[in-house]
C-alpha positions in Angstrom: -171.7 -28.5 -73.9 -169.7 -29.1 -77.0 -169.2 -26.2 -79.5 -170.2 -26.4 -83.1 -168.8 -24.8 -86.3 -170.0 -26.1 -89.6 -172.0 -25.8 -92.8 -175.7 -25.7 -93.1 -177.1 -26.6 -96.5 -180.1 -24.7 -98.0 -182.1 -26.1 -100.9 -183.9 -23.9 -103.3 -186.2 -25.5 -106.0 -185.1 -24.0 -109.4 -186.4 -24.8 -112.8 -183.4 -25.8 -114.8 -185.2 -26.6 -118.1 -188.9 -26.2 -119.1 -190.7 -28.5 -116.6 -187.6 -29.8 -114.9 -187.0 -28.7 -111.3 -184.0 -29.4 -109.1 -182.8 -28.5 -105.7 -179.9 -26.1 -105.9 -177.9 -26.2 -102.7 -176.1 -23.4 -101.0 -174.0 -23.7 -97.9 -173.4 -21.2 -95.2 -171.2 -21.6 -92.1 -172.5 -21.1 -88.6 -171.2 -21.2 -85.0 -173.3 -22.8 -82.2 -173.6 -25.5 -79.5 -174.3 -29.2 -79.5 -177.1 -29.5 -77.1 -177.7 -33.2 -77.3 -175.5 -35.9 -78.7 -177.2 -39.4 -79.3 -177.2 -42.0 -81.9 -179.8 -44.8 -82.7 -179.5 -47.9 -84.8 -182.8 -49.0 -86.4 -183.5 -52.6 -87.4 -185.0 -51.8 -90.7 -186.6 -53.6 -93.5 -183.4 -53.3 -95.5 -180.2 -55.3 -95.6 -178.2 -52.8 -93.5 -179.5 -51.2 -90.3 -180.4 -47.6 -90.5 -178.1 -45.2 -88.5 -179.8 -42.1 -87.2 -178.8 -39.5 -84.6 -181.1 -37.4 -82.4 -178.6 -34.6 -82.0 -179.8 -31.1 -81.3 -177.5 -28.3 -82.6 -178.2 -24.8 -81.7 -176.8 -22.3 -84.2 -176.5 -18.5 -83.9 -178.6 -17.6 -86.8 -178.4 -14.6 -89.2 -181.2 -12.8 -91.1 -180.8 -15.2 -94.0 -181.2 -18.3 -91.7 -184.4 -16.9 -90.0 -185.9 -16.0 -93.5 -185.0 -19.4 -95.0 -185.1 -21.9 -92.2 -187.8 -23.9 -94.1 -185.2 -24.6 -96.8 -182.6 -26.1 -94.5 -181.7 -29.6 -95.9 -178.7 -30.8 -93.9 -175.9 -30.0 -91.5 -172.3 -31.0 -91.9 -171.2 -32.5 -88.5 -168.7 -35.0 -87.4 -167.4 -35.6 -90.9 -170.8 -36.4 -92.4 -173.9 -34.7 -93.8 -177.0 -35.2 -91.7 -180.6 -34.4 -92.6 -182.4 -31.8 -90.5 -185.6 -33.4 -89.3 -186.9 -30.6 -87.1 -186.2 -26.9 -86.5 -187.2 -24.7 -83.5 -187.0 -20.9 -83.9 -185.7 -19.4 -80.6 -184.3 -16.0 -81.5 -181.4 -15.4 -81.8 -180.9 -19.2 -82.4 -182.3 -22.0 -84.5 -182.3 -25.4 -82.9 -181.8 -28.0 -85.5 -182.6 -31.7 -84.7 -180.6 -34.1 -86.9 -181.8 -37.4 -88.3 -180.3 -39.8 -90.8 -177.4 -39.5 -93.3 -178.2 -36.9 -96.0 -178.0 -38.4 -99.6 -179.5 -35.5 -101.6 -178.0 -33.0 -103.9 -174.7 -31.2 -102.9 -173.6 -27.7 -103.7 -171.9 -27.3 -107.1 -168.5 -25.9 -106.9 -167.7 -23.8 -109.9 -164.1 -23.1 -111.0 -164.0 -19.5 -112.2 -161.5 -20.5 -115.0 -163.9 -23.0 -116.5 -165.8 -21.8 -119.6 -169.6 -21.4 -119.2 -171.7 -24.4 -120.1 -173.3 -24.5 -123.5 -177.0 -23.8 -123.6 
């Protein structure tokens, strides 16, 4: 069984302006195991085939992960971000099943020396 260490992205829906909501992403690092390592190429309705994986990654979860597992959007694994298509809670672990490449919002890295944005 291969070992895993990587980031898990959580999305929180936040109102950025009146009536405008966006996912704000926060990443946390976790240790775990790769339980299953597979890939699948789907002949899709698009020009390019869709690449998906059926990998299962078991992470050693902390209190935050157990309380917010519904907000997990992606896992950074093998150099890419992968959507989390299924989550099984098996304390003290979460088993994350990966799907397709993640193309959603990413965490915003803020440089502390930058001035705050104008309102």
